[in-house]
N, C-alpha and C positions, 0 to 999 in steps of 0.2 A: 500506562494506559489502564483505564478502568476495566475490571473483569466483567464479562458478560456470559450469561448462559445462551446457548444457541437459540433457544426459544425467544430470546429478547431481540433477535436480529431477523426480522421477517423476510428480508431479501435472500436469506440463506436457507429458508425452509424448503423450498422446492428442490434445490440441488441436493440437499441431504436426503430428502424423501426418496428421490430417484436412486441415489446410491444405496440407501437402506433396503429398498425393494430388491435390487440386484444382489446385494450382499446376503440378504435373507435366503434368496433362491440360489446362492452360490454361483451367480452368473456374472460377477464383476471381473473386470480385467485385473491382472496382477499389478499393473502400473496405472495410477490415476494422476492425470494432470489437472491441477486445481488453479485455474486462472483468476484467483480472487486476491486482490490487494490486501496487504496487512491492515490498511485503514478501513477496509470493508469487512474485516473479520475473517480473513483467510486462516489465521491460526485456529480460531474457534471451530471452523468447519473441518479442518484437518484433524483436530483433536477429537471431535465427535466421530469422525469416520474411523479413526484408529481404534477408539473404544468399541465401536460397533463390530469391527472385524475381529477383535479379540474376545468379545463376549461369548460365553459358553451357552447361553440361552437366548439367542437372538429373537427379536420380534420383527414383524414387517415394518415397524416404525422406529426401530433403534435398539440400542443395548438395553438389557434388562435392568441394569444398575445394581443388581443384588448378588450375582454369582461371584465366585472367588476371583475370577479374572477382572470383573468390573471393579470390585473393591480394591484389588491391587492397583489397577490403573488409576483410580481416583485418588489413591494415597500417594501416587507418584513413584511407586516402587515396582512396577511391572517389569520383569527382566527381559521380556520379549518385544519391547518397543524401543526403537532407537531414533532419536531426534538429531538432525544435523542442522547447525545454524552457521551463518557466515562468521569467519574469523577475520575481523577487520572488515575490509571491503569485499573480500572474496570467500568462496568456499574452495578450499585447497584440495589437491589431489590426495594428500595423506588422510584427510578426513573421510573422503569417499572410499579409499582403500580399506580403512579401518571398518567402515560401515559394511562394505561387501564381505569382509572377513567375518564379521559378526553374524551376518545372515547365512553363513555356511553351517553354523552350529544348529543342532536340534533345539526346537523351542523348549524352554525349561518348564513351561506350564502345559506342554503337550498340545497346544493350539496353534494359532497363527504366529508368524513373525512379521513385525511391522517396522517399516522405515519411513520416517517423515523428513523430507528435505525442505526446509523453509527458504524462501528467496532462492529457489533453485537456479534462477537466471544468473546468480552470482558465482556459479561454478566456473572456474577457469577451464580452458580447453582440455588440459590434462585431466582435470577432475571429471569433466563430462565424458571424456573417452574412457576413463576408468570405470564409469558406471554402466557403460554400454553392455558389457558381457552379462552383468547381473540383470539388466532389463531384458536381455534376450533369453537368459536361462536363470530365472529367479529361484527355482526350487519349489517344492510343494508348499502350499499354504503360506505363501509369502505375499505381502502387499507393500508396494512402494507408493507413497503419496508425494508428489512433487508440487509444492505450492509455489506460485510465481506471481510477481507483480507485473511482469512484462513477458508474456509467452513468446512473443516474436524474437526475444533475445536468446532463447534456447536453441541449441543446434537442432536442425531438422531430424537428425538421426536419433535424437532423444524424443522429440514430440511424436514422431511416427510410431514409436513403440509404446505410447501411452494412450489410454482412453481419456478423452477430454471431458471434464465435468461441464455440462451446460450451465451457464451463469449469466443472468441479466442484471446489470448494475441498477440500483434504485434511481428513480427520477428525483429531481430536486423537490418536487411536491411530496414524494414519499419520505425523503430525508427530513423535511420540515415537520411532517406529521410525527415521525419517530422522535425527533428532538422535543416536540411538544409533549409527547407521552413520557419522556424522560424528565420533564419539567425544567428544560434547559433554555427555552426561548426567552429572550428579553421581554419585559412587559410592554404592552402597547403604549404608544405615545398619547398625547392629549387628544389627538383626533381619532384615537382608536386604531391607528395603523401600527403594524409591527415591522421593525427593521428586518430586511432580508439578510439573514446571516449566511446564506449559502454563497454569497459573493466570493468568499475566501476558500472555497473548496479546492481551487487550483493551487493554493498555498499549503494547506494542511494535508490534503490528499484524499480525504474521505470522511464519511459520517462519524466514525469512531474517534478520529483525531479532532474533528470539529467539536464533538461533544466534550472532549478533554479541554479544548481551548476555551469553550464557553464556561466550563466549570472552574476555570483558573483565570489568571490575569493575561493569558496569552492572546485571547481574542481582542481585548482592549488594546494590546500592543499593536496588533495588525491594523486596527482602526486608526491608531495614531500614525503608523507608517503611511497609510493612505492619505491622511490629512497632510502629513509632512511633505510627501511627494507632490501633492497638489499645489502646496504653497511654493515649493522649490521650483517646480516647472513654470509656475506663473511669474515669479520674480527673478529667476535666473541665478539664485544663490541657494546652496544646500542649507537646509535648516540645521541648526546646531545639534538637534537631537539625532540627526542622521550621521553626525560625525563621531558619535560616542558609542556606537553599537559594537557588540562582541561579534566574533566570527559567525556563530550560529544566527544571531540576530540579523546580520547583514544578508545572510542567505534568504531569510524570510522577507526582509525589506525589498530585496531585488525581485522576489516572486510577486510581491505586492505591486512593485513598479511595472512588472510585465502585465499584470491584470489591468492596472490603471491605463497604460498606453493603449491596450486593446480596446478598452471601454471608451477612451478618448476618441479613437478613430471612428467608432460607431456613432458617437454623439456630435462630433465636431462638424461645423459648417465652414471652418476656416481653411481646411486642407484640401488641395486639389487632388485628383486621383493618384497622380504620380507620387506625391509626398505622403499620401495615405499609405501607399504600398511600402514606402521607405520607413514610416513609423512602425508598421507591422514587422518589417525586417529588423528594425531596432529592438522591438519587443522580443523577437525571437532570440537575438543575441544576448539580451538581458537574461532570459530564462536559461539559455545554455551556460552562461557564466555562473548562475546560481547553482547549477548542478556541479560545475567544475570546482567551485570553491570548496566543496566538501572534501576534496582530495588534494587541494593545493595549499601551500604554506607561504607565509611572508608576502601576501598580496596587498598592495596599497589600495585598499577598498575605497578610501576617501577619493583618491585620484580617479578610480574607476567610476564611482558615482558621479563625480564632476564631469567626466567625459560623456557619460550618457546624457546628463543634463544639457551640456553644450550642443550635443548632436540634435537633441529634440528642439532646442531653441533655434538652431540653424534651420531645421526643416520648417519650423513655424514661420521664420522670417522669409523663407522662399515662397511661401504660399500667398 
């Protein structure tokens, strides 16, 4: 993913400004819950918050960028900040135990001790329970930042001990404006109209990943999947291109199918209400399978796609 400065991500300005004010006044909670998806820039917000907390000459607007602590942080060598990331699909108990042990030591730079847990919803139950004591008794001048894509997946005993950062996700119009500022939008067509690139946000996950897709061949692949599914659902046979996809590509292709089915229901005049509901249900099962495939092996994806195709054609025939 492309690197961004926080100032380049306008939807994160207000959450950071609120935290900066509290941090400057030393009124922030020792545990911050950051409900900002990775594709929305959760890492960049957590990163800026960590530097602000470590800064020796804080301003009401952020870190000074010039003190010894800021320079150490920006070099990636600050000894008092600890990042925890998922190991495979989970954050494991040994990772959290090691983190908690590290936070018992006196800060080497004499300032704050910072822990950032990315994708904190990936903590297994043992890991989450191991973190509880540190959340309850973190020690002086300690800040824990829990970034999460899905706050509802965290244990209530975790969330109840954190101060939740207020965050409002950008609207599609905001995302389009931002992409335009990044010079990533496709050129207008002959009639002066621009293709709506936000249709695939449900596939890529958010504006940062959409930006990456637009600046690579990935976005065109998604358009191809949509066209291939449209042709397959119309004629009842899987397009050859859908038979040759890698495991990661089939996950994206299924997400595109999910979006296509949802859109079909909205626009179709052929389906009666009962079968509309059944197509929506089919779309839901497609999306569930796209998530499951990330952790499954040896799945006959060709047969799976053919099954979805036949189910759709059957519902169409009943209407």
